[in-house]
mmCIF file of the C-alpha atoms, coordinates in Angstrom:
data_MODEL
# 
_entry.id   MODEL 
# 
loop_
_atom_site.group_PDB 
_atom_site.id 
_atom_site.type_symbol 
_atom_site.label_atom_id 
_atom_site.label_alt_id 
_atom_site.label_comp_id 
_atom_site.label_asym_id 
_atom_site.label_entity_id 
_atom_site.label_seq_id 
_atom_site.pdbx_PDB_ins_code 
_atom_site.Cartn_x 
_atom_site.Cartn_y 
_atom_site.Cartn_z 
_atom_site.occupancy 
_atom_site.B_iso_or_equiv 
_atom_site.pdbx_formal_charge 
_atom_site.auth_seq_id 
_atom_site.auth_comp_id 
_atom_site.auth_asym_id 
_atom_site.auth_atom_id 
_atom_site.pdbx_PDB_model_num 
ATOM 1   C CA . MET A 1 1   ? 48.691 99.213  -80.637 1.00 0.00 ? 1   MET A CA 1 
ATOM 2   C CA . THR A 1 2   ? 48.302 95.557  -81.573 1.00 0.00 ? 2   THR A CA 1 
ATOM 3   C CA . PRO A 1 3   ? 47.696 92.864  -78.988 1.00 0.00 ? 3   PRO A CA 1 
ATOM 4   C CA . THR A 1 4   ? 50.262 90.223  -78.229 1.00 0.00 ? 4   THR A CA 1 
ATOM 5   C CA . THR A 1 5   ? 50.073 87.024  -80.209 1.00 0.00 ? 5   THR A CA 1 
ATOM 6   C CA . ALA A 1 6   ? 48.997 84.973  -77.194 1.00 0.00 ? 6   ALA A CA 1 
ATOM 7   C CA . VAL A 1 7   ? 46.152 87.357  -76.389 1.00 0.00 ? 7   VAL A CA 1 
ATOM 8   C CA . THR A 1 8   ? 45.036 87.439  -80.026 1.00 0.00 ? 8   THR A CA 1 
ATOM 9   C CA . VAL A 1 9   ? 45.077 83.654  -80.280 1.00 0.00 ? 9   VAL A CA 1 
ATOM 10  C CA . ALA A 1 10  ? 43.141 83.331  -77.011 1.00 0.00 ? 10  ALA A CA 1 
ATOM 11  C CA . ALA A 1 11  ? 40.582 85.959  -78.074 1.00 0.00 ? 11  ALA A CA 1 
ATOM 12  C CA . PHE A 1 12  ? 39.967 84.305  -81.433 1.00 0.00 ? 12  PHE A CA 1 
ATOM 13  C CA . GLY A 1 13  ? 39.895 80.901  -79.764 1.00 0.00 ? 13  GLY A CA 1 
ATOM 14  C CA . LEU A 1 14  ? 37.027 82.183  -77.630 1.00 0.00 ? 14  LEU A CA 1 
ATOM 15  C CA . LEU A 1 15  ? 35.260 83.634  -80.676 1.00 0.00 ? 15  LEU A CA 1 
ATOM 16  C CA . VAL A 1 16  ? 35.531 80.371  -82.635 1.00 0.00 ? 16  VAL A CA 1 
ATOM 17  C CA . ALA A 1 17  ? 34.456 78.398  -79.560 1.00 0.00 ? 17  ALA A CA 1 
ATOM 18  C CA . ALA A 1 18  ? 31.398 80.678  -79.314 1.00 0.00 ? 18  ALA A CA 1 
ATOM 19  C CA . VAL A 1 19  ? 30.269 79.632  -82.791 1.00 0.00 ? 19  VAL A CA 1 
ATOM 20  C CA . VAL A 1 20  ? 30.889 75.945  -82.070 1.00 0.00 ? 20  VAL A CA 1 
ATOM 21  C CA . VAL A 1 21  ? 29.167 76.056  -78.668 1.00 0.00 ? 21  VAL A CA 1 
ATOM 22  C CA . SER A 1 22  ? 26.185 77.938  -80.109 1.00 0.00 ? 22  SER A CA 1 
ATOM 23  C CA . ARG A 1 23  ? 25.844 75.350  -82.864 1.00 0.00 ? 23  ARG A CA 1 
ATOM 24  C CA . LEU A 1 24  ? 26.396 72.150  -80.921 1.00 0.00 ? 24  LEU A CA 1 
ATOM 25  C CA . THR A 1 25  ? 25.017 72.832  -77.446 1.00 0.00 ? 25  THR A CA 1 
ATOM 26  C CA . ARG A 1 26  ? 22.379 74.780  -75.567 1.00 0.00 ? 26  ARG A CA 1 
ATOM 27  C CA . LEU A 1 27  ? 25.130 76.538  -73.599 1.00 0.00 ? 27  LEU A CA 1 
ATOM 28  C CA . PRO A 1 28  ? 25.387 80.316  -74.030 1.00 0.00 ? 28  PRO A CA 1 
ATOM 29  C CA . GLY A 1 29  ? 28.025 80.851  -76.709 1.00 0.00 ? 29  GLY A CA 1 
ATOM 30  C CA . GLU A 1 30  ? 27.203 84.552  -76.438 1.00 0.00 ? 30  GLU A CA 1 
ATOM 31  C CA . LEU A 1 31  ? 29.269 84.683  -73.246 1.00 0.00 ? 31  LEU A CA 1 
ATOM 32  C CA . LEU A 1 32  ? 32.278 83.370  -75.146 1.00 0.00 ? 32  LEU A CA 1 
ATOM 33  C CA . SER A 1 33  ? 31.738 86.022  -77.834 1.00 0.00 ? 33  SER A CA 1 
ATOM 34  C CA . LEU A 1 34  ? 31.655 88.718  -75.165 1.00 0.00 ? 34  LEU A CA 1 
ATOM 35  C CA . ALA A 1 35  ? 34.794 87.294  -73.553 1.00 0.00 ? 35  ALA A CA 1 
ATOM 36  C CA . GLY A 1 36  ? 36.652 87.106  -76.881 1.00 0.00 ? 36  GLY A CA 1 
ATOM 37  C CA . VAL A 1 37  ? 35.796 90.684  -77.846 1.00 0.00 ? 37  VAL A CA 1 
ATOM 38  C CA . SER A 1 38  ? 36.683 91.949  -74.361 1.00 0.00 ? 38  SER A CA 1 
ATOM 39  C CA . LEU A 1 39  ? 39.984 90.071  -74.279 1.00 0.00 ? 39  LEU A CA 1 
ATOM 40  C CA . TYR A 1 40  ? 41.009 91.423  -77.692 1.00 0.00 ? 40  TYR A CA 1 
ATOM 41  C CA . TRP A 1 41  ? 40.008 94.945  -76.670 1.00 0.00 ? 41  TRP A CA 1 
ATOM 42  C CA . TRP A 1 42  ? 42.020 94.639  -73.461 1.00 0.00 ? 42  TRP A CA 1 
ATOM 43  C CA . GLY A 1 43  ? 44.977 93.238  -75.400 1.00 0.00 ? 43  GLY A CA 1 
ATOM 44  C CA . THR A 1 44  ? 45.049 96.291  -77.668 1.00 0.00 ? 44  THR A CA 1 
ATOM 45  C CA . GLY A 1 45  ? 45.165 98.653  -74.724 1.00 0.00 ? 45  GLY A CA 1 
ATOM 46  C CA . TYR A 1 46  ? 41.476 99.473  -75.253 1.00 0.00 ? 46  TYR A CA 1 
ATOM 47  C CA . THR A 1 47  ? 42.096 100.913 -78.736 1.00 0.00 ? 47  THR A CA 1 
ATOM 48  C CA . GLU A 1 48  ? 40.684 98.239  -81.078 1.00 0.00 ? 48  GLU A CA 1 
ATOM 49  C CA . PRO A 1 49  ? 37.917 97.795  -82.024 1.00 0.00 ? 49  PRO A CA 1 
ATOM 50  C CA . GLY A 1 50  ? 36.734 101.403 -82.187 1.00 0.00 ? 50  GLY A CA 1 
ATOM 51  C CA . ARG A 1 51  ? 33.999 102.612 -79.865 1.00 0.00 ? 51  ARG A CA 1 
ATOM 52  C CA . LEU A 1 52  ? 31.068 102.220 -82.246 1.00 0.00 ? 52  LEU A CA 1 
ATOM 53  C CA . THR A 1 53  ? 32.168 98.754  -83.318 1.00 0.00 ? 53  THR A CA 1 
ATOM 54  C CA . LEU A 1 54  ? 32.799 97.788  -79.700 1.00 0.00 ? 54  LEU A CA 1 
ATOM 55  C CA . VAL A 1 55  ? 29.300 98.897  -78.692 1.00 0.00 ? 55  VAL A CA 1 
ATOM 56  C CA . PHE A 1 56  ? 27.864 96.776  -81.523 1.00 0.00 ? 56  PHE A CA 1 
ATOM 57  C CA . LEU A 1 57  ? 30.038 93.760  -80.617 1.00 0.00 ? 57  LEU A CA 1 
ATOM 58  C CA . ILE A 1 58  ? 29.013 93.962  -76.959 1.00 0.00 ? 58  ILE A CA 1 
ATOM 59  C CA . ALA A 1 59  ? 25.341 94.895  -77.429 1.00 0.00 ? 59  ALA A CA 1 
ATOM 60  C CA . LEU A 1 60  ? 24.501 92.217  -79.998 1.00 0.00 ? 60  LEU A CA 1 
ATOM 61  C CA . PRO A 1 61  ? 25.534 89.172  -77.926 1.00 0.00 ? 61  PRO A CA 1 
ATOM 62  C CA . ALA A 1 62  ? 24.169 90.798  -74.758 1.00 0.00 ? 62  ALA A CA 1 
ATOM 63  C CA . LEU A 1 63  ? 20.748 91.284  -76.375 1.00 0.00 ? 63  LEU A CA 1 
ATOM 64  C CA . VAL A 1 64  ? 20.697 87.760  -77.781 1.00 0.00 ? 64  VAL A CA 1 
ATOM 65  C CA . LEU A 1 65  ? 21.755 86.411  -74.385 1.00 0.00 ? 65  LEU A CA 1 
ATOM 66  C CA . ALA A 1 66  ? 18.954 88.345  -72.689 1.00 0.00 ? 66  ALA A CA 1 
ATOM 67  C CA . GLY A 1 67  ? 16.509 87.046  -75.299 1.00 0.00 ? 67  GLY A CA 1 
ATOM 68  C CA . ARG A 1 68  ? 17.457 83.446  -74.484 1.00 0.00 ? 68  ARG A CA 1 
ATOM 69  C CA . ALA A 1 69  ? 15.341 83.628  -71.368 1.00 0.00 ? 69  ALA A CA 1 
ATOM 70  C CA . PHE A 1 70  ? 12.259 84.391  -73.422 1.00 0.00 ? 70  PHE A CA 1 
ATOM 71  C CA . ASP A 1 71  ? 12.668 82.556  -76.754 1.00 0.00 ? 71  ASP A CA 1 
ATOM 72  C CA . ARG A 1 72  ? 10.493 79.569  -75.858 1.00 0.00 ? 72  ARG A CA 1 
ATOM 73  C CA . PHE A 1 73  ? 7.824  81.811  -74.398 1.00 0.00 ? 73  PHE A CA 1 
ATOM 74  C CA . ILE A 1 74  ? 7.815  84.085  -77.436 1.00 0.00 ? 74  ILE A CA 1 
ATOM 75  C CA . SER A 1 75  ? 7.389  81.145  -79.808 1.00 0.00 ? 75  SER A CA 1 
ATOM 76  C CA . ALA A 1 76  ? 4.774  79.730  -77.446 1.00 0.00 ? 76  ALA A CA 1 
ATOM 77  C CA . ARG A 1 77  ? 2.841  82.989  -77.455 1.00 0.00 ? 77  ARG A CA 1 
ATOM 78  C CA . VAL A 1 78  ? 2.945  83.135  -81.247 1.00 0.00 ? 78  VAL A CA 1 
ATOM 79  C CA . GLY A 1 79  ? 1.452  79.630  -81.325 1.00 0.00 ? 79  GLY A CA 1 
ATOM 80  C CA . GLU A 1 80  ? -1.035 80.535  -78.557 1.00 0.00 ? 80  GLU A CA 1 
ATOM 81  C CA . VAL A 1 81  ? 0.405  77.950  -76.172 1.00 0.00 ? 81  VAL A CA 1 
ATOM 82  C CA . SER A 1 82  ? -0.300 78.333  -72.476 1.00 0.00 ? 82  SER A CA 1 
ATOM 83  C CA . THR A 1 83  ? 2.571  79.391  -70.235 1.00 0.00 ? 83  THR A CA 1 
ATOM 84  C CA . VAL A 1 84  ? 2.310  76.113  -68.319 1.00 0.00 ? 84  VAL A CA 1 
ATOM 85  C CA . THR A 1 85  ? 2.549  74.090  -71.542 1.00 0.00 ? 85  THR A CA 1 
ATOM 86  C CA . ALA A 1 86  ? 5.566  76.113  -72.711 1.00 0.00 ? 86  ALA A CA 1 
ATOM 87  C CA . THR A 1 87  ? 7.310  75.680  -69.367 1.00 0.00 ? 87  THR A CA 1 
ATOM 88  C CA . VAL A 1 88  ? 6.647  71.945  -69.122 1.00 0.00 ? 88  VAL A CA 1 
ATOM 89  C CA . GLY A 1 89  ? 7.545  71.456  -72.795 1.00 0.00 ? 89  GLY A CA 1 
ATOM 90  C CA . GLY A 1 90  ? 10.815 73.331  -72.279 1.00 0.00 ? 90  GLY A CA 1 
ATOM 91  C CA . PHE A 1 91  ? 11.673 71.272  -69.229 1.00 0.00 ? 91  PHE A CA 1 
ATOM 92  C CA . VAL A 1 92  ? 10.902 67.941  -70.904 1.00 0.00 ? 92  VAL A CA 1 
ATOM 93  C CA . GLY A 1 93  ? 12.830 69.069  -73.996 1.00 0.00 ? 93  GLY A CA 1 
ATOM 94  C CA . PHE A 1 94  ? 15.825 69.959  -71.834 1.00 0.00 ? 94  PHE A CA 1 
ATOM 95  C CA . VAL A 1 95  ? 15.751 66.572  -70.094 1.00 0.00 ? 95  VAL A CA 1 
ATOM 96  C CA . GLY A 1 96  ? 15.422 64.882  -73.481 1.00 0.00 ? 96  GLY A CA 1 
ATOM 97  C CA . PHE A 1 97  ? 18.393 66.886  -74.753 1.00 0.00 ? 97  PHE A CA 1 
ATOM 98  C CA . VAL A 1 98  ? 20.544 65.846  -71.785 1.00 0.00 ? 98  VAL A CA 1 
ATOM 99  C CA . PHE A 1 99  ? 19.884 62.153  -72.420 1.00 0.00 ? 99  PHE A CA 1 
ATOM 100 C CA . LEU A 1 100 ? 19.315 61.952  -76.193 1.00 0.00 ? 100 LEU A CA 1 
ATOM 101 C CA . GLY A 1 101 ? 20.727 65.154  -77.694 1.00 0.00 ? 101 GLY A CA 1 
ATOM 102 C CA . THR A 1 102 ? 18.856 67.169  -80.290 1.00 0.00 ? 102 THR A CA 1 
ATOM 103 C CA . SER A 1 103 ? 16.439 64.361  -81.136 1.00 0.00 ? 103 SER A CA 1 
ATOM 104 C CA . GLY A 1 104 ? 15.440 64.159  -77.470 1.00 0.00 ? 104 GLY A CA 1 
ATOM 105 C CA . LEU A 1 105 ? 14.917 67.910  -77.386 1.00 0.00 ? 105 LEU A CA 1 
ATOM 106 C CA . VAL A 1 106 ? 12.708 67.905  -80.484 1.00 0.00 ? 106 VAL A CA 1 
ATOM 107 C CA . THR A 1 107 ? 10.756 64.783  -79.591 1.00 0.00 ? 107 THR A CA 1 
ATOM 108 C CA . GLY A 1 108 ? 10.301 65.677  -75.928 1.00 0.00 ? 108 GLY A CA 1 
ATOM 109 C CA . THR A 1 109 ? 9.148  69.210  -76.648 1.00 0.00 ? 109 THR A CA 1 
ATOM 110 C CA . THR A 1 110 ? 6.866  68.256  -79.545 1.00 0.00 ? 110 THR A CA 1 
ATOM 111 C CA . VAL A 1 111 ? 5.145  65.366  -77.784 1.00 0.00 ? 111 VAL A CA 1 
ATOM 112 C CA . THR A 1 112 ? 4.745  67.266  -74.505 1.00 0.00 ? 112 THR A CA 1 
ATOM 113 C CA . VAL A 1 113 ? 3.306  70.382  -76.128 1.00 0.00 ? 113 VAL A CA 1 
ATOM 114 C CA . PHE A 1 114 ? 1.014  68.294  -78.334 1.00 0.00 ? 114 PHE A CA 1 
ATOM 115 C CA . VAL A 1 115 ? -0.351 66.233  -75.417 1.00 0.00 ? 115 VAL A CA 1 
ATOM 116 C CA . LEU A 1 116 ? -0.861 69.185  -73.078 1.00 0.00 ? 116 LEU A CA 1 
ATOM 117 C CA . GLU A 1 117 ? -2.453 71.319  -75.769 1.00 0.00 ? 117 GLU A CA 1 
ATOM 118 C CA . TYR A 1 118 ? -4.676 68.438  -76.863 1.00 0.00 ? 118 TYR A CA 1 
ATOM 119 C CA . VAL A 1 119 ? -5.883 68.043  -73.296 1.00 0.00 ? 119 VAL A CA 1 
ATOM 120 C CA . ARG A 1 120 ? -6.580 71.779  -73.184 1.00 0.00 ? 120 ARG A CA 1 
ATOM 121 C CA . ARG A 1 121 ? -8.099 72.235  -76.675 1.00 0.00 ? 121 ARG A CA 1 
ATOM 122 C CA . ARG A 1 122 ? -9.449 68.802  -77.662 1.00 0.00 ? 122 ARG A CA 1 
ATOM 123 C CA . ASP A 1 123 ? -8.312 69.569  -81.217 1.00 0.00 ? 123 ASP A CA 1 
ATOM 124 C CA . ALA A 1 124 ? -5.580 67.274  -82.557 1.00 0.00 ? 124 ALA A CA 1 
ATOM 125 C CA . LYS A 1 125 ? -4.846 69.328  -85.669 1.00 0.00 ? 125 LYS A CA 1 
ATOM 126 C CA . GLN A 1 126 ? -4.487 72.630  -83.809 1.00 0.00 ? 126 GLN A CA 1 
ATOM 127 C CA . SER A 1 127 ? -2.432 70.967  -81.068 1.00 0.00 ? 127 SER A CA 1 
ATOM 128 C CA . LEU A 1 128 ? -0.040 69.542  -83.648 1.00 0.00 ? 128 LEU A CA 1 
ATOM 129 C CA . VAL A 1 129 ? 0.317  72.915  -85.385 1.00 0.00 ? 129 VAL A CA 1 
ATOM 130 C CA . VAL A 1 130 ? 1.053  74.561  -82.044 1.00 0.00 ? 130 VAL A CA 1 
ATOM 131 C CA . ALA A 1 131 ? 3.606  71.894  -81.096 1.00 0.00 ? 131 ALA A CA 1 
ATOM 132 C CA . PHE A 1 132 ? 5.478  72.389  -84.365 1.00 0.00 ? 132 PHE A CA 1 
ATOM 133 C CA . ALA A 1 133 ? 5.313  76.177  -83.938 1.00 0.00 ? 133 ALA A CA 1 
ATOM 134 C CA . VAL A 1 134 ? 7.057  75.893  -80.573 1.00 0.00 ? 134 VAL A CA 1 
ATOM 135 C CA . VAL A 1 135 ? 9.755  73.607  -81.983 1.00 0.00 ? 135 VAL A CA 1 
ATOM 136 C CA . PHE A 1 136 ? 10.217 75.829  -85.049 1.00 0.00 ? 136 PHE A CA 1 
ATOM 137 C CA . GLY A 1 137 ? 10.548 78.868  -82.785 1.00 0.00 ? 137 GLY A CA 1 
ATOM 138 C CA . THR A 1 138 ? 13.183 77.085  -80.737 1.00 0.00 ? 138 THR A CA 1 
ATOM 139 C CA . PHE A 1 139 ? 15.193 76.209  -83.856 1.00 0.00 ? 139 PHE A CA 1 
ATOM 140 C CA . ALA A 1 140 ? 14.826 79.754  -85.174 1.00 0.00 ? 140 ALA A CA 1 
ATOM 141 C CA . ALA A 1 141 ? 16.219 81.092  -81.888 1.00 0.00 ? 141 ALA A CA 1 
ATOM 142 C CA . ASP A 1 142 ? 19.117 78.625  -82.114 1.00 0.00 ? 142 ASP A CA 1 
ATOM 143 C CA . LEU A 1 143 ? 19.838 79.759  -85.671 1.00 0.00 ? 143 LEU A CA 1 
ATOM 144 C CA . ILE A 1 144 ? 19.873 83.387  -84.550 1.00 0.00 ? 144 ILE A CA 1 
ATOM 145 C CA . ARG A 1 145 ? 22.412 82.532  -81.826 1.00 0.00 ? 145 ARG A CA 1 
ATOM 146 C CA . VAL A 1 146 ? 24.713 80.747  -84.277 1.00 0.00 ? 146 VAL A CA 1 
ATOM 147 C CA . LEU A 1 147 ? 24.478 83.536  -86.856 1.00 0.00 ? 147 LEU A CA 1 
ATOM 148 C CA . MET A 1 148 ? 25.127 86.180  -84.196 1.00 0.00 ? 148 MET A CA 1 
ATOM 149 C CA . THR A 1 149 ? 28.286 84.470  -82.906 1.00 0.00 ? 149 THR A CA 1 
ATOM 150 C CA . LEU A 1 150 ? 29.449 83.994  -86.495 1.00 0.00 ? 150 LEU A CA 1 
ATOM 151 C CA . LEU A 1 151 ? 28.811 87.672  -87.244 1.00 0.00 ? 151 LEU A CA 1 
ATOM 152 C CA . VAL A 1 152 ? 30.822 88.732  -84.183 1.00 0.00 ? 152 VAL A CA 1 
ATOM 153 C CA . LEU A 1 153 ? 33.673 86.459  -85.304 1.00 0.00 ? 153 LEU A CA 1 
ATOM 154 C CA . LEU A 1 154 ? 33.634 87.896  -88.840 1.00 0.00 ? 154 LEU A CA 1 
ATOM 155 C CA . VAL A 1 155 ? 33.582 91.495  -87.594 1.00 0.00 ? 155 VAL A CA 1 
ATOM 156 C CA . MET A 1 156 ? 36.497 90.751  -85.272 1.00 0.00 ? 156 MET A CA 1 
ATOM 157 C CA . ILE A 1 157 ? 38.455 89.215  -88.137 1.00 0.00 ? 157 ILE A CA 1 
ATOM 158 C CA . THR A 1 158 ? 38.028 92.449  -90.102 1.00 0.00 ? 158 THR A CA 1 
ATOM 159 C CA . VAL A 1 159 ? 39.047 94.450  -87.031 1.00 0.00 ? 159 VAL A CA 1 
ATOM 160 C CA . ALA A 1 160 ? 42.199 92.369  -86.600 1.00 0.00 ? 160 ALA A CA 1 
ATOM 161 C CA . LEU A 1 161 ? 43.164 92.669  -90.258 1.00 0.00 ? 161 LEU A CA 1 
# 
């Protein structure tokens, strides 16, 4: 059974919006991916995609969404940043993002982590390396989110064809 045109258009609208939101904002595009897959599945009378594909298309965004809560802390741990520094750096980066966009996020996080780690370590070189590790980890997590939403979109296109 194929879904109605309106349901298909709405489902793929959500899937495309997921990629755009994941790329341009810090909002969880994974939720839009989940909504798009679910809407399409509902529109087909729960027949397409198949069970194995559906499990993959639901599990992948759900896991990435769950990982969002920990991405800064994981990159902080890799760079041996204290939990307090990671939390404060994330908060300042978020405030910077709200007011200045991506440049505010990068600058706010980098400067905050550098200053707090310098106060803790008294080693400028190591503090700078750690600050860049946190920012790199954040960008790597963002890239994973964009690639995941794009993968879900591409799989759904093959399902629909």
